[in-house]
C-alpha positions, -999 to 999 in steps of 0.1 A, spaced: 325 -221 794 314 -251 815 331 -285 818 366 -298 818 394 -280 800 408 -312 785 390 -341 770 407 -372 756 388 -390 729 400 -421 710 389 -432 676 400 -466 663 401 -469 625 390 -500 607 415 -526 597 427 -518 561 441 -539 533 476 -526 542 473 -543 576 472 -577 560 463 -607 581 481 -594 611 464 -609 641 476 -581 664 450 -559 648 422 -579 664 437 -576 700 420 -542 704 384 -540 717 364 -508 719 336 -503 744 320 -470 735 293 -469 762 318 -476 790 344 -454 772 371 -480 774 396 -496 751 411 -530 760 443 -544 746 452 -580 746 432 -608 761 400 -593 776 388 -626 790 420 -629 811 423 -596 830 459 -605 839 470 -607 803 454 -575 790 451 -539 798 420 -517 798 421 -479 795 393 -454 801 388 -422 781 363 -393 779 350 -408 746 358 -440 726 348 -443 690 349 -477 673 357 -482 635 320 -479 626 315 -445 642 304 -418 617 321 -385 613 290 -367 626 289 -388 657 326 -381 664 320 -344 660 290 -344 684 303 -368 710 337 -352 712 320 -319 722 333 -299 692 300 -279 690 307 -266 726 342 -256 716 329 -237 686 304 -219 708 331 -210 733 354 -197 704 325 -177 690 321 -161 724 358 -151 725 374 -181 743 403 -200 730 396 -236 719 419 -263 704 414 -297 690 446 -317 688 449 -350 668 477 -373 678 486 -407 665 511 -427 645 513 -425 607 483 -443 592 462 -442 623 434 -421 608 441 -385 619 436 -370 585 403 -389 579 390 -378 613 401 -342 610 395 -336 573 375 -364 559 380 -354 523 383 -379 495 417 -378 479 424 -381 442 456 -394 427 470 -381 394 479 -417 385 509 -438 389 541 -430 369 563 -462 365 594 -441 358 611 -435 392 628 -403 381 596 -387 367 577 -363 389 541 -372 397 517 -349 414 508 -358 450 472 -368 458 450 -339 465 417 -334 483 386 -336 462 366 -308 478 338 -309 452 330 -346 453 335 -355 490 301 -364 504 289 -342 533 286 -372 557 323 -379 551 335 -345 562 357 -345 593 361 -322 623 378 -293 605 353 -285 577 324 -291 602 340 -267 627 347 -240 601 311 -241 589 298 -240 625 321 -212 635 310 -189 606 274 -198 612 277 -189 649 294 -156 640 267 -148 614 240 -155 640 255 -130 664 263 -103 638 262 -76 665 293 -89 681 326 -79 666 348 -108 656 381 -112 638 388 -146 621 
């Protein structure tokens, strides 16, 4: 396959209610066209830092746009041709990895006020998650099986 063997893509999630009014959340600036993220004061270059990546996705980027711009379709094509391919998500807890990789809506079984009582963990709602919300993994699995079906003459083990 053509291209670089490693691509670094960064997705910045939107500020959530859990972030509160923390002003540090606004110190991050995404510049998708220039593929940079700036931390700190971007008007005073001495006070801030700017980092360049292969792709930068701001909080408004759709799941489909992340899939396309990160080059996942090319990885699927390479995998269907017999090459190894890996997508690795890294980030601190709450940074949006699960949303980017899975995208499923999660459903809670409700809150149980009794601390000793067991409550079921939230689970993915596969049937009611809108297709546009699906992340990299479900899109990749679908694309991989579509690619394998399209080339039925080639032997493949999945």
